Each structure stands twice: as structure tokens, then as C-alpha cells.
N, C-alpha and C positions, 0 to 999 in steps of 0.2 A: 442154573446152567446159563452161561452166556456164550453166544456164538457171534463171531465177528466175520462179516463178509468182507474179505480183502479185495476180491475182484469179482464183479458181477457180469462181465462181458463174455463173449463167446470166442470162437477161434479167430475172429477178427475184432480188434478193439475198436472202440468209439472214442475219438474220431479215427477213422481209417486214414493212414498216411496218404496224402495226395488227393483225398476225396474232398470235393467242394459242395456236397449235397447239404440240404438244410440241417439234417441231424448232426453231421460232422462239424459244420460251421458253428452251430450253436454250442456244441461240446467244447470246441476250442476256446470260445469266448468265456463260457460259464464254468468250465471244469466240473468237478464232482458236485452233484450227483448226475450231471448230464453226460460227463465222460465216463467211460467204462474200460477197465483193464480186464485181462483174462481171468478165468475162474479160479478162485482159491478161497479157503476158509481157515479160520484160526479159533482154537479153543483156549482162551487165556488161562483158565484155571489149571490146565495141565501142560500148557505150552506146546500144544500139538497143532501142526500145520498140515492141511490136506491140500496136496498138489503145489507145484512150484512153476508157475508160468514165467514167461520171459520178464515180466514186470515185477516179479516178486520182491526184488530189492527196493524198488520205489514204494511198493505197497507197505512193506515193513517199516520203512522210514516214515511214511505218512502217518502210520499209527503208533510210532515210537515203540515198536516191538524190538527189543534188543537181545532176546534169549529164546531159543527153540530147543526143545528136548527130543521131539519126535517129528518125523515127516511121514505121513501116510499117502500112498498114491492110489488113485482110483483106476487109472489105466495109463498106457504108455504114450498117448498122443502128444505131439510136440507142444500144443498150447497148454498142456498140463505139466510138462516136464522140463522144458528147455531152460528153466531157471535153477536147475539143480546145483549150479555153481554157488548158490547161496551158502552152502556149507563151508565153502572155502572163504568167501567174502566175509562171513561173520566170525570165523574162528581161526583165521591165520593172519598173523602180523609178519609179513615177509621179512622185514628188516630184522625183527627179533629172531626169526627162525634161522636166517643165514648168518647173522652177526653174533648172536648170543646162544644159538642152539635151542631156542624156545620150542616147546612142543604144545600141541593143542591142549587146552584145559579139560576138554571133554569130547566125547563122541556123540553125534546125533544118531539116533536109531531110525533107520530108513526101513519102513515096513510096507508090505503089500501081500495080497494073497498069492499062492504059488504061481498061477499062470501069469498074473501081472508082473510079479517079480522076474519070472523068466523072460517076459517081453522086454522089461527094462534092461536086464543084463544083456540080452541079444542086441539091443539098440545102442546102449551106452556102456558096454562092458569096459572100455578103456577108462572112462570117467570113474566108474565105481571101483575098479582095481586101483586107480591112482589115489582116490580118496580113502579107501580102506588102508592102503599102504602108508598114507600120511597120518593115519590114526584119527581121521575126521568123522568117519561114519562106521556104524555097525549095522549090517543088513539082517533083517529078520523076517521070516515068513509068518503071515497071519493065517490062522486056521479058519477056513470058511465055516460060518455058522457058529463059531465059538467066540464068546466075549474075550476081548483083550483088555485086561484090567490095568488102569493107571489111576492111582489114588482111589477116589470114590466114583470114578467113571468106569463104565463097561462099554466097549466099542466092538460091535459085532459086524464083521464083514460078510456080505452076501454077494455071491457072484451072479453077474448078468451074462448069459450065454450068447456069444457071437461066434460066428464060424471061424474067423481068422484071428481073433484076439479076445481077451477077457476085459470086463469092466466090473466096477464094484459099487455097491450101495453100502453105506455105513449106518447102522442103527446105533445111536448114541444114547446112553442111559445114565442118569445121575440124579440123586435126590428125589427119586420117584417120578421123574420127568423123562420123556422119550422123544427123541428127534431123529428124523431120517434125513440123510444127506446123499442125494443122488444127482450130481450136477450135470452129467453128460454121458451119453451112450448107455442109458439105463432102460432101453426098450428092447425086448419085452421085460416089463417090470417084474421082478421076482414075486411069486405068490408064497408068502410065508406068514403064518398066523402071528408071528411076533411083530409084524409090520402093521397090524390092525390097530386103530384107535391111537395114533401118535398125537402127541401134543403139538408137534410141528413136522411138516413135510417140506423139505427144500428140494425142489425138482427143477432140472435143467432141460434144455433142448425142446422148449415149447414155443411154437410160432403163433403169433396172434391171428385172429380172424381178419379176413379182408386182404386186399392187395398189399404186397410187401414192397421192398425198394424197387424203384423204376416201374411200379405198377404190376409186378410179377405176381401171379397167383399159382400156387403149387397144385397141379392136377391131382385128381383123386388116385390115379394109378401110378403116380410118380414114385421113384425109388426113395425120395426123401421121406415121404409119408410111410412107405413100407419098411423103411429102415429104422433109424434111431430117433427121428423127430416126432414129437407129439403135436397134433393139432390142439387148439384150445379146447375143443369139444372132448377130445380124448383125455386131456389133462383133467378136465372137470369130472369126467366119469371115473378116472382113477382116484381123485380126491373123495368122491362119494363112496367108492368101493372100499377104500382104506379107512373111511370115517375120520379123516384128518381134521383136527380142531382148527388148525391154521396152516396155510400154505404160502410159501415164498418161492416165486419163480426166479431162477438165476440162469447164468450162461446165456445172456440176452445178446443175440447176434446184431451187429451193426446192419447186416443185410435185411433184418426185419423192418427197417425203416421207421422206427418209433423212437420218440424222445422220452425223457423222464416224464414230462407233462402228459404225453400220450398214454403212457403206462398208468399214471394216476387216474386218468379218465376210465381206463379199462377196469381198474379196481372198483370204481364206483358203479360200473355196470354189473358187477358180479358180487355184490355185498353179501349175499346169502352164503357164498362159498368161503368168505373170510380169506381172500387171497391178497397178497402183496407182491410187488415186483422188487427184486433186490436192487441195490445200488452200492457202489463202492463205499466202504466205511460204515455200512449198515450194522448196527448192533441189535441183536435179537435176544431178549430175555425169555427163557422158557420156564 
């Protein structure tokens, strides 16, 4: 199983436009892996893309990915969905369509659990109606807790309960290996026996210990801690409870105020947990 991290950043990319801080300045000069685009992931074996941030076209070009069969969505938030136009950019040649009457060669299957699919349709219904009418996409519901089979892959969506919206963790299984992908809004983390002992845990929304950007420290009773963000200590406890063999932290916010080198130093501090911090173009072999 190979997993490609297309985007490792959070809701705000690194460098943040207009920001002159040390982290953003370094990222502008050095590029990847110091720069980070918003969160997305690709499974090359089955041409499956998870989430479409605004930068998805650049991410796909960077990795020379020219074909997608499936798009799975974790949740509706803009930093995970605003690049949904990729289905049009990749599969419509407008001159051919209007001059020769060309039709798209295939439909991309756009999949999500029922509540997420409902959120997407509520927010983007004109887009989806437009693309379905053009023959570009076919929308399909994923059944919570039931593996969706593609080739020798089984991908099981598990719902994360939030009061106003739903989010998803995906358990990915192939060749006897098991990986969990939960990049954002996955707290409280689902308690399911199938998630124990994964070969790989990819977890997002983890903020590092110590002061963050501009010296800000998140208070203990702050809604960020009580909501969907994991402190480093909480993330390490989750790793222990799941007995994950390896963990990769993704969805790394620019506001955390850490560079690629800073994250490498944190990895060294926690060797016994076998953690890594994701970066754009990161290839993970499971």
C-alpha cells in the first residue's frame, strides 16, 4: 500500500499570503517541504483522492497525477472542498465540447457518508447539479462502517459525531496492511475495535506543545481544546490507546508557528512513539 500526501497544511497554508513571519518567509524561499498546501491524500494504486482543497490542481501537477477515478470527502469544510472544480479541469476540453460535441470520457465517482454528502449538496448543490448534468461525476453514498471495495482495497468510513456537521475517518485495508486516515475534525475519535493495532495512523489537528504563533498559548478551558483540536499529549495518548505502529501528523496549521526543521526536532523528542510530521509530496509505504 502506498499513500501520497498531496497537502499537509491546515485551513491556512504556509506561507500565508501577506505574512512576513519567519516560518512564512522561509517557506517562500525554500518551497516544499517547508511550504504546505491544504490537506489532501491520494492512493495511487486505485486512483482515489481524498478531499479537494483549493490547491488541488497544483498538487496534482506537482506529482504528475493525470487520472482520478474516485474522490472521497471527509467533511464539507471549505479547505477540504473548494477545489471540487478539478473534475471539470481534468476532464473537459471546452473547445472540443463546443466545436466537435465531445463528451467526457468517464465519470469520477464522488463519495461520502450520508451526512457528509448531505452537507456537500446543501453547500454546493449548483456545482454538483452542473457536473452531474455534464456527465462529469456520479455521486454515491458510503455506508458507515461498511467497507467500500476497490480492487484489492477495502475502505471503511467511520463517522465522527459533531452537533452541526459530520466528519469521517477512513480505515484503509489492502494486502494485510491497515491505515487510518483522519486529517481534520476527528475529535472525539471513534472507538471501534477495527481501529486497534493499525500499521499506520494519519492524524490531523494536533497542535505542538509550547507557545504557538505570536507567543500564544491555548488555555486549558479554551474551546479549541474542547472542540476538534488535539494537544500533543492527547495525540500521544490516542496513539497508545490505538497501539499504532507508526503515526503521521498532518493538517499542520501555519498558526502553529513551526517550520519543517522544528517538526523534525519534535520527532526526535518522541522517538518511542514512532511519529512523523507530514509534508507535501510525502510518500508512505505501509
